[in-house]
C-alpha positions as CSV (number, residue, x, y, z in Angstrom):
1,X,-98.5,4.2,2.8
2,X,-97.5,6.9,5.3
3,X,-100.1,8.7,7.4
4,X,-101.0,12.2,6.3
5,X,-98.4,14.7,7.5
6,X,-95.9,11.9,8.4
7,X,-92.2,12.3,7.6
8,X,-90.3,9.4,6.0
9,X,-88.4,7.4,8.5
10,X,-85.2,5.5,8.0
11,X,-85.0,1.7,8.4
12,X,-83.7,1.9,12.0
13,X,-86.9,3.6,13.1
14,X,-88.9,0.5,12.0
15,X,-86.3,-1.9,13.4
16,X,-86.4,-0.3,16.8
17,X,-90.2,-0.2,16.9
18,X,-90.3,-3.9,15.9
19,X,-87.8,-4.7,18.6
20,X,-89.9,-2.8,21.2
21,X,-93.0,-4.7,20.1
22,X,-91.2,-8.1,20.5
23,X,-89.9,-7.1,23.9
24,X,-93.4,-5.9,25.0
25,X,-94.8,-9.2,23.9
26,X,-92.3,-11.2,25.9
27,X,-92.9,-8.9,29.0
28,X,-96.7,-9.3,28.8
29,X,-96.4,-13.1,28.5
30,X,-93.9,-13.3,31.4
31,X,-96.1,-11.0,33.5
32,X,-99.1,-13.2,32.9
33,X,-97.1,-16.3,33.8
34,X,-95.7,-14.7,37.0
35,X,-99.3,-13.8,38.0
36,X,-99.9,-17.5,38.5
37,X,-96.3,-18.6,39.4
38,X,-95.0,-15.7,41.6
39,X,-92.3,-17.9,43.1
40,X,-90.5,-18.8,39.9
41,X,-87.2,-17.1,40.5
42,X,-85.8,-17.8,37.0
43,X,-88.8,-16.2,35.3
44,X,-88.5,-13.1,37.5
45,X,-84.9,-12.9,36.5
46,X,-85.9,-13.2,32.8
47,X,-88.6,-10.5,33.3
48,X,-86.1,-8.1,34.9
49,X,-83.6,-8.8,32.1
50,X,-86.2,-8.0,29.4
51,X,-87.3,-4.9,31.3
52,X,-83.8,-3.6,31.3
53,X,-83.4,-4.3,27.5
54,X,-86.8,-2.7,26.8
55,X,-85.7,0.4,28.7
56,X,-82.5,0.6,26.8
57,X,-84.2,0.2,23.4
58,X,-86.9,2.7,24.3
59,X,-84.2,5.3,25.4
60,X,-82.3,4.7,22.1
61,X,-85.5,5.2,20.1
62,X,-86.5,8.3,21.9
63,X,-83.0,9.9,21.6
64,X,-83.2,9.3,17.8
65,X,-86.8,9.9,17.0
66,X,-88.6,11.5,19.9
67,X,-91.1,10.3,22.6
68,X,-92.9,7.0,22.5
69,X,-95.5,8.1,25.0
70,X,-96.7,11.4,26.5
71,X,-97.9,12.4,29.9
72,X,-94.5,12.2,31.7
73,X,-93.4,8.8,30.3
74,X,-90.7,10.4,28.0
75,X,-88.6,13.5,27.8
76,X,-88.8,15.9,24.9
77,X,-86.0,17.8,23.2
78,X,-86.5,21.4,22.1
79,X,-88.7,22.2,20.3
80,X,-91.6,20.1,21.7
81,X,-91.4,16.8,19.8
82,X,-94.8,15.3,20.6
83,X,-96.5,17.4,17.9
84,X,-94.2,15.9,15.2
85,X,-95.3,12.9,13.2
86,X,-95.2,10.0,12.6
87,X,-96.2,8.8,16.0
88,X,-95.2,5.2,16.7
89,X,-98.8,3.9,16.2
90,X,-99.0,5.6,12.8
91,X,-96.4,3.4,11.1
């Protein structure tokens, strides 16, 4: 069930959001590991690789569907996109 006022989204919207969630999970876990193993070069390389991939997927999502976050973390097209639903946390 969609939130009140939300527009229907295509399947790619949900696929990209799911990919972002998976990437965020990996990045949080790697971050926690690196907090206790700061000299693990291979894990730092993994972290940086996943950070690049997350940036790429987030940019693709935002080009297609609008900002993921406000307060300077994402650009907006004209007209102002932040007021349009659904927001990522509503789906």
